[in-house]
C-alpha positions as CSV (number, residue, x, y, z in Angstrom):
1,M,65.9,142.3,207.2
2,N,68.7,144.8,207.6
3,A,68.0,148.1,208.3
4,T,70.9,149.0,206.0
5,D,69.0,148.3,203.0
6,R,68.0,151.2,201.2
7,T,66.7,149.7,198.1
8,P,63.8,146.7,197.2
9,A,67.0,144.7,195.2
10,D,68.5,145.4,198.9
11,L,65.7,144.2,200.6
12,L,65.8,140.6,198.2
13,G,69.2,140.2,198.8
14,S,68.7,140.0,202.5
15,A,65.9,137.8,202.6
16,L,67.9,135.4,199.9
17,A,70.8,135.6,202.7
18,A,68.6,135.1,205.3
19,D,66.2,132.1,204.3
20,P,66.3,131.4,200.6
21,S,63.8,128.6,201.0
22,R,60.8,130.0,202.4
23,P,57.8,131.1,200.3
24,L,58.0,134.7,199.1
25,V,55.2,135.2,196.3
26,T,52.1,132.7,196.2
27,F,50.0,133.7,193.2
28,Y,46.3,132.8,192.3
29,D,44.1,133.8,189.0
30,D,40.9,133.1,189.9
31,A,39.9,133.3,186.1
32,T,42.3,130.8,185.0
33,G,42.8,128.4,188.4
34,E,46.4,129.2,187.9
35,R,48.8,128.6,191.3
36,V,52.1,129.5,191.2
37,E,54.5,129.3,194.4
38,L,57.8,131.2,194.6
39,S,60.5,130.9,197.1
40,V,62.8,133.9,197.8
41,A,65.6,131.5,195.5
42,T,63.1,131.0,192.8
43,F,61.8,134.6,193.0
44,A,65.8,136.0,193.0
45,N,66.4,133.8,190.2
46,W,64.0,135.5,188.2
47,V,64.5,138.6,189.0
48,A,68.5,138.0,188.2
49,K,67.8,136.7,184.8
50,T,65.3,139.6,184.1
51,A,67.9,142.3,185.5
52,N,70.1,140.5,183.2
53,L,67.8,140.8,179.9
54,L,67.2,144.6,180.8
55,Q,70.7,145.8,181.4
56,D,72.3,143.7,178.5
57,D,69.9,143.0,176.1
58,L,67.9,146.0,176.2
59,A,70.4,148.4,177.2
60,A,68.3,149.7,180.1
61,A,70.6,152.3,182.3
62,P,70.0,154.0,185.3
63,G,67.3,156.6,185.1
64,D,65.8,155.3,182.1
65,R,62.2,155.1,182.4
66,C,60.2,151.9,182.0
67,A,56.4,151.5,181.4
68,L,55.1,148.9,183.3
69,L,51.4,147.9,181.5
70,L,50.9,144.9,183.6
71,P,48.4,143.6,186.1
72,A,49.1,142.5,190.1
73,H,51.0,139.4,188.8
74,W,53.6,137.4,190.0
75,Q,55.8,138.4,186.9
76,T,55.3,141.9,187.4
77,A,56.5,141.6,190.9
78,V,59.7,140.4,189.2
79,W,59.9,143.1,186.8
80,L,59.8,145.9,189.8
81,L,62.7,144.1,191.6
82,A,64.4,143.8,188.2
83,C,64.2,147.6,187.7
84,S,65.3,148.1,191.0
85,S,68.2,146.0,190.5
86,V,69.6,147.7,187.5
87,G,68.5,151.5,188.8
88,V,65.5,151.8,186.1
89,L,62.1,153.9,187.1
90,A,59.3,151.6,187.2
91,D,56.4,153.5,185.9
92,I,53.2,151.5,186.5
93,G,50.9,152.1,183.9
94,G,52.9,155.0,182.6
95,D,52.9,156.6,179.2
96,P,54.5,154.3,176.7
97,A,55.3,157.2,174.3
98,S,57.2,158.9,176.9
99,A,58.9,155.9,178.3
100,D,62.5,154.7,177.5
101,L,61.0,151.1,177.0
102,V,57.7,149.4,177.7
103,V,56.6,146.1,179.1
104,S,53.3,145.0,178.1
105,G,50.6,142.4,179.2
106,P,48.5,141.1,176.3
107,D,45.6,143.4,176.9
108,T,47.7,146.4,176.4
109,L,50.1,145.6,173.3
110,K,48.0,148.9,171.3
111,E,49.1,151.4,173.7
112,A,52.5,149.8,174.1
113,R,53.2,150.2,170.4
114,E,53.5,154.2,171.4
115,C,56.9,153.4,172.7
116,S,59.7,154.4,170.6
117,G,62.1,152.6,172.3
118,E,62.8,148.8,173.0
119,R,59.2,146.6,173.8
120,V,58.9,143.5,175.5
121,A,55.8,141.4,175.6
122,L,54.2,139.3,178.5
123,S,51.5,136.7,177.4
124,L,50.7,136.0,181.3
125,R,49.7,132.8,180.6
126,P,50.2,129.8,183.3
127,L,53.6,128.9,184.0
128,G,55.0,131.9,182.0
129,G,54.1,130.3,178.7
130,R,55.0,132.0,175.6
131,F,52.8,133.7,173.1
132,P,51.1,131.3,170.6
133,Q,52.2,134.0,168.2
134,L,54.7,136.9,168.8
135,P,53.0,140.1,168.6
136,E,54.7,142.1,165.9
137,G,57.2,144.7,167.2
138,F,57.7,142.5,170.6
139,A,60.3,140.6,172.2
140,D,58.7,137.9,173.9
141,Y,59.6,137.7,177.4
142,A,59.2,134.0,177.9
143,V,61.6,133.2,175.1
144,E,64.0,135.9,176.0
145,V,64.6,135.4,179.8
146,P,65.3,131.6,180.2
147,S,68.7,132.0,178.4
148,Q,70.0,135.0,180.7
149,G,72.3,134.5,183.5
150,D,71.4,133.4,187.2
151,R,73.8,136.2,188.5
152,F,73.2,139.9,188.3
153,A,75.8,142.4,188.8
154,P,74.6,146.4,187.9
155,Y,77.1,148.0,185.8
156,S,76.4,151.5,187.7
157,P,75.8,151.4,191.4
158,V,72.1,152.1,192.1
159,D,71.4,155.2,193.8
160,P,68.9,154.8,196.4
161,D,67.9,158.2,196.6
162,A,67.2,158.3,192.8
163,P,63.5,158.3,191.4
164,A,62.6,154.4,191.5
165,L,58.9,154.1,191.1
166,A,55.8,156.1,189.9
167,V,52.3,154.7,190.8
168,G,49.0,156.5,191.2
169,G,50.1,159.7,191.1
170,L,53.3,159.4,193.1
171,E,56.9,159.2,192.0
172,L,59.6,157.5,195.0
173,T,62.8,156.9,195.3
174,S,64.1,153.8,196.4
175,A,64.8,154.5,199.8
176,E,61.3,155.9,200.0
177,V,59.6,152.7,198.8
178,V,61.6,150.5,201.4
179,E,61.0,153.3,204.2
180,R,56.9,153.5,203.3
181,A,57.0,149.4,203.0
182,R,58.1,149.1,206.4
183,A,55.6,151.9,207.7
184,D,52.8,149.8,206.0
185,A,53.9,146.7,207.3
186,A,54.4,148.2,210.8
187,A,50.4,149.4,210.7
188,Q,49.3,145.7,209.3
189,G,51.2,144.3,212.0
190,L,53.5,142.3,209.7
191,G,56.4,140.9,210.9
192,P,59.1,137.6,210.0
193,G,56.8,134.6,208.9
194,S,53.4,137.0,208.2
195,R,51.6,135.5,205.4
196,I,49.3,138.5,203.8
197,L,46.7,137.8,201.4
198,S,46.1,141.0,198.8
199,G,43.7,141.1,195.7
200,L,44.5,145.0,195.2
201,P,45.8,145.7,192.1
202,Y,49.2,147.1,191.2
203,D,48.4,150.7,190.1
204,V,47.9,152.1,193.6
205,W,50.5,151.8,196.2
206,E,48.7,150.1,198.7
207,G,48.7,147.3,196.1
208,L,52.3,147.1,195.6
209,S,53.1,147.9,199.1
210,F,50.8,144.7,200.5
211,G,51.4,143.0,197.6
212,L,55.1,142.8,197.2
213,Y,57.3,145.4,199.1
214,A,55.7,145.2,202.9
215,P,56.2,141.5,203.1
216,L,59.7,141.6,201.6
217,A,60.6,144.3,204.1
218,T,59.9,142.2,206.8
219,G,60.5,138.7,206.2
220,G,57.0,137.8,205.4
221,S,55.6,136.5,202.4
222,V,52.5,137.5,199.9
223,V,49.4,135.5,198.8
224,L,48.8,137.5,195.7
225,C,45.3,137.2,194.2
226,R,44.1,138.2,190.4
227,H,40.3,138.2,189.7
228,L,39.7,137.3,193.5
229,E,36.3,138.5,193.1
230,R,35.2,135.8,191.0
231,L,36.0,133.7,194.3
232,D,33.0,133.1,196.9
233,E,33.1,133.3,200.5
234,K,33.5,129.9,201.3
235,G,36.4,129.6,198.8
236,L,38.3,132.6,200.2
237,T,37.9,131.3,203.7
238,E,39.1,127.9,202.4
239,R,42.2,129.6,200.6
240,K,43.2,131.5,204.1
241,E,43.3,128.4,205.8
242,S,45.1,126.3,203.3
243,E,47.7,129.0,202.8
244,R,48.3,129.8,206.3
245,V,47.3,133.7,205.9
246,T,47.6,135.7,208.7
247,A,46.7,139.1,207.3
248,T,44.1,140.3,204.6
249,T,44.0,143.2,202.7
250,S,41.1,144.3,200.0
């Protein structure tokens, strides 16, 4: 990655320029059996579409606060980078009542209705499927995102020193997210080609770092596992072997 990258969106841009075809996020849900693998190019395309949805359809602007009521999931990773692309502060598990907009999974719709701004719901079904019935008061992400543009350009430049992420009592700027991710990667021995398996939740910095930012910052990739506790020791060993995992955190 480039030393001049100061936002997570910068990191993604550098990864796309360096090797768009390599894997970036491989997601497992051990409650449903789902496996999704996203290359850098595919992930970046989802991010661009989501950022266009944020900026154009949801009228989000730099400095707005987005409450992300989502678990560790590949679509959550997409939303985090989309927020970074627009300059919106991603507030993990944040209070919807004090947010400008909210993005919710199926289990937190009641809390998400406290947001007076735009509301987006994700079914988190395999293959990014739609809700069988649209939750009242929400836009269905799976319905809204496919028609968005494949390229994104922010209307206003993103300030690397503006607040960008709130998680676990921390509030970090984009530059601080990148700096911390690089430090975590170095401490874990991650580098180009590293493949880290993470079962950590996204509501703590460590989960976000090892489950997205640290591998992104160093040219690595992540095997992101939800409900990993349902996998027995034999299954975990087989996954590490089949996914060519080089590092693990839990």
